[in-house]
C-alpha positions in Angstrom: 103.7 -55.6 -32.4 103.3 -52.0 -33.6 100.7 -50.8 -36.0 103.4 -50.4 -38.7 104.5 -54.1 -38.4 101.1 -55.7 -38.1 100.0 -57.6 -41.2 96.3 -57.3 -42.0 94.6 -59.4 -44.5 91.1 -58.5 -45.5 89.0 -58.1 -48.6 87.1 -55.4 -50.3 83.8 -55.6 -52.0 83.8 -53.8 -55.2 80.5 -52.7 -56.8 80.9 -55.3 -59.6 80.2 -57.8 -56.8 83.6 -59.4 -56.9 86.2 -59.6 -54.1 89.7 -58.3 -54.6 92.9 -58.1 -52.6 94.7 -54.8 -52.6 98.3 -54.2 -51.4 98.9 -50.8 -49.9 101.2 -49.4 -47.3 100.6 -48.2 -43.7 103.8 -46.1 -44.3 106.3 -45.9 -47.1 108.6 -48.6 -45.5 106.0 -51.2 -44.5 104.0 -53.5 -46.9 100.6 -54.6 -45.6 97.4 -55.9 -47.0 94.5 -53.7 -45.9 90.8 -53.9 -46.6 88.9 -51.1 -48.4 85.2 -51.3 -47.7 83.1 -49.1 -50.0 81.3 -46.4 -48.1 77.6 -47.3 -47.5 75.8 -45.6 -50.4 72.6 -45.6 -48.4 74.0 -43.1 -46.0 73.5 -40.1 -48.3 71.9 -40.5 -51.8 71.4 -43.7 -53.6 74.4 -44.8 -55.7 72.5 -44.4 -59.0 71.7 -40.8 -58.1 75.4 -39.8 -58.3 77.3 -38.8 -61.5 74.1 -38.6 -63.4 75.2 -36.6 -66.4 72.1 -37.2 -68.6 68.8 -37.1 -66.7 69.5 -34.6 -63.8 72.7 -32.8 -64.7 72.1 -29.0 -65.0 72.9 -27.3 -68.3 75.9 -25.7 -66.6 77.6 -29.1 -66.2 77.1 -29.9 -69.9 78.4 -26.5 -70.9 81.4 -27.0 -68.6 82.3 -30.3 -70.3 81.7 -28.8 -73.8 84.4 -26.2 -73.1 86.7 -28.6 -71.3 86.7 -31.1 -74.1 87.2 -28.4 -76.7 90.1 -26.7 -75.0 92.1 -29.5 -73.3 94.5 -30.2 -76.2 97.9 -31.8 -75.9 99.6 -28.4 -76.5 97.5 -26.8 -73.8 98.5 -29.5 -71.3 102.2 -29.1 -72.1 101.9 -25.3 -71.6 100.2 -25.7 -68.2 102.8 -28.1 -67.0 105.5 -25.5 -67.9 103.5 -22.8 -66.2 102.7 -24.5 -62.9 105.3 -27.4 -62.7 107.9 -25.2 -61.1 105.6 -24.6 -58.1 106.6 -21.0 -57.9 103.2 -19.3 -57.5 103.0 -19.1 -53.7 104.0 -20.7 -50.4 101.2 -21.7 -48.1 100.1 -24.4 -45.7 97.6 -27.2 -46.2 95.3 -25.2 -44.0 95.7 -22.0 -46.0 94.6 -24.0 -49.1 91.7 -25.6 -47.2 90.4 -22.2 -46.2 90.8 -21.0 -49.8 88.7 -23.9 -51.1 85.5 -22.5 -49.5 85.7 -19.6 -52.1 85.2 -22.2 -54.9 82.1 -23.8 -56.3 83.0 -26.8 -58.6 81.0 -26.2 -61.8 81.6 -29.7 -63.0 80.1 -31.5 -60.1 76.3 -32.3 -60.3 76.3 -33.8 -56.8 78.0 -31.3 -54.5 76.4 -28.1 -53.1 78.2 -28.0 -49.8 81.4 -26.1 -49.1 84.5 -27.8 -50.5 86.1 -28.0 -47.1 83.1 -29.8 -45.7 83.4 -32.4 -48.4 87.1 -32.8 -47.6 86.3 -33.6 -44.0 83.3 -35.8 -45.0 85.6 -37.9 -47.2 88.3 -38.2 -44.5 85.8 -39.0 -41.7 84.2 -41.8 -43.8 87.7 -43.3 -44.3 88.6 -42.8 -40.6 85.3 -44.4 -39.5 86.2 -47.5 -41.4 89.6 -47.8 -39.8 91.8 -47.1 -42.8 95.5 -46.1 -42.5 96.3 -42.5 -41.5 97.9 -41.8 -44.8 94.7 -42.7 -46.6 92.6 -40.6 -44.3 94.9 -37.7 -45.0 94.5 -38.4 -48.7 90.7 -38.1 -48.3 91.2 -34.7 -46.6 93.5 -33.1 -49.1 92.7 -34.8 -52.4 90.9 -31.7 -53.9 93.2 -29.0 -52.7 94.6 -28.6 -56.2 91.5 -26.6 -57.0 93.2 -23.6 -55.6 94.4 -23.2 -59.2 91.1 -21.3 -59.7 92.3 -18.7 -57.2 95.3 -18.2 -59.5 93.0 -17.1 -62.2 92.6 -20.5 -64.0 89.3 -21.2 -65.6 87.3 -24.0 -64.1 87.5 -26.1 -67.2 91.3 -26.2 -66.7 91.0 -27.2 -63.0 88.0 -29.5 -62.2 86.1 -32.3 -63.9 87.0 -35.8 -65.1 90.5 -36.2 -66.5 91.6 -38.2 -69.6 94.7 -38.9 -71.6 95.7 -36.5 -74.4 97.9 -37.4 -77.3 95.9 -40.5 -78.2 92.4 -41.5 -79.1 89.6 -40.4 -76.8 87.6 -43.3 -75.2 83.8 -43.3 -75.4 83.9 -44.0 -71.7 84.8 -40.4 -71.0 81.8 -38.3 -69.9 80.2 -36.5 -72.9 82.7 -37.9 -75.5 80.7 -36.2 -78.3 82.1 -32.8 -77.2 85.6 -33.8 -78.4 84.5 -33.1 -82.0 85.6 -29.5 -81.5 89.0 -30.3 -80.0 91.9 -29.4 -82.4 93.6 -32.6 -81.6 90.9 -34.4 -83.6 92.7 -33.1 -86.7 95.9 -34.8 -85.7 95.8 -38.3 -87.2 98.5 -39.7 -84.8 96.6 -38.4 -81.8 93.5 -40.3 -83.0 95.1 -43.7 -83.1 94.6 -46.1 -80.2 98.1 -45.6 -78.7 98.8 -42.2 -80.2 102.3 -41.0 -79.1 102.6 -43.7 -76.5 103.7 -47.3 -76.4 101.5 -50.2 -75.2 101.7 -50.7 -71.4 104.0 -47.7 -71.1 102.5 -46.8 -67.7 100.3 -43.8 -66.9 103.3 -41.9 -65.4 104.4 -41.6 -69.1 101.0 -40.4 -70.3 99.9 -36.8 -70.4 96.6 -36.3 -68.7 94.2 -33.4 -69.2 95.3 -30.6 -66.9 93.6 -30.0 -63.6 93.7 -30.1 -59.9 94.8 -33.8 -59.7 98.1 -33.4 -61.4 98.8 -30.0 -59.8 98.3 -31.3 -56.2 100.3 -34.4 -57.1 103.3 -32.2 -57.9 102.8 -30.3 -54.7 102.8 -33.2 -52.3 104.4 -36.2 -54.1 107.7 -35.9 -52.1 105.9 -36.2 -48.7 103.3 -39.0 -49.1 103.5 -42.7 -49.7 103.4 -43.6 -53.4 99.9 -45.0 -53.1 98.6 -41.7 -51.7 100.3 -39.7 -54.5 98.8 -42.1 -57.1 95.3 -41.7 -55.7 95.6 -37.9 -55.8 96.9 -38.0 -59.3 94.2 -40.2 -60.8 91.2 -39.8 -58.6 89.3 -37.9 -61.4 90.3 -40.5 -64.1 86.8 -42.1 -63.9 87.1 -43.5 -67.5 89.8 -45.8 -66.1 89.1 -46.6 -62.5 85.3 -46.8 -62.9 84.8 -47.8 -66.6 87.9 -49.8 -67.2 89.2 -47.8 -70.2 92.8 -47.3 -71.2 94.1 -50.5 -69.7 96.3 -50.9 -72.8 98.4 -47.9 -71.6 98.8 -49.2 -68.0 101.7 -51.1 -66.6 101.6 -53.6 -63.8 101.7 -51.0 -61.1 98.8 -49.1 -62.7 96.7 -52.3 -62.8 97.5 -52.9 -59.2 96.5 -49.4 -58.1 93.4 -48.8 -60.2 91.1 -50.9 -57.9 92.4 -48.9 -55.0 91.6 -45.6 -56.7 88.2 -46.9 -57.6 87.3 -47.8 -54.0 88.7 -44.5 -52.8 86.4 -42.8 -55.3 83.4 -44.4 -53.5 84.4 -42.5 -50.3 84.9 -39.3 -52.3 81.6 -39.7 -54.2 79.2 -41.2 -51.7 80.2 -39.1 -48.7 78.9 -36.0 -50.5 76.0 -34.8 -48.4 74.6 -31.8 -46.7 75.0 -33.3 -43.3 77.1 -31.2 -40.9 80.3 -32.1 -39.0 81.6 -30.4 -36.0 84.8 -29.2 -37.5 86.0 -27.6 -34.3 86.0 -31.0 -32.6 87.7 -32.7 -35.5 90.4 -30.1 -36.1 92.9 -31.3 -33.5 93.0 -34.8 -34.9 93.5 -33.5 -38.5 96.1 -30.9 -37.5 98.2 -33.7 -36.0 97.6 -35.9 -39.0 98.7 -33.2 -41.5 101.8 -32.4 -39.4 102.7 -36.1 -39.4 103.2 -36.2 -43.2 103.4 -32.6 -44.6 105.8 -29.7 -43.7 104.2 -26.5 -42.3 104.6 -24.7 -45.7 104.5 -26.0 -49.2 105.4 -24.5 -52.6 102.4 -24.2 -54.8 
């Protein structure tokens, strides 16, 4: 029996202290059931110390979200999709993008001081350690590469930070919801109704999200990865949904199946953040082979 045909049935323990069963794929053609075990939050900081936007967040993080929530309008998102959706800004490899990440400090993140590439390897190694499929380990490695938008001259408030739907009412589960008061979309009555321009259970693929690195990288890699991996990349910053349970009324059945998976992936993304060092030189051959398994040598960005 090959690894692609082996059926695995395990369970994952979510922080709500409930068990759930998640269906994901070892590869695009093989359905399996695989366990996602949340990363041990005791390995780095305590869980409650992460994503603290009130007591310990620096003023720069609050200032970031004030601008983000003011500027991320529906029209702004539409314009960015037209600007970057054709993927005609450059051609480079995953490793070119990885090296470029180390020139970036994420202004929205109160938890990460280490290099972006180190965080990428930390996330991937946590997933690898727990025996997850190769496509999921790859997802951990590359999930933040869309931040190269900053190197194209984009302001950080249009690249990083939590994402949220535009074109409908803002949830109070979004971080710093009070800052939306200065967003021009607040003056559009339709946009401030529950469903806004959308239909109930229309599916998130039909919902415009605030623009940033999630959507951008999704567009870059969606043709090469399993749909589950692409989904995680596209919505891993949508904390109001996968952590707080907001916007379920816009989700279809596939979204509801995938959100628990995105949430548990986020625990690897979040709780692997630490200053501990990895020997990248020793890890590199494994990850070079992994990237080559799924992604062509050059990508359009």
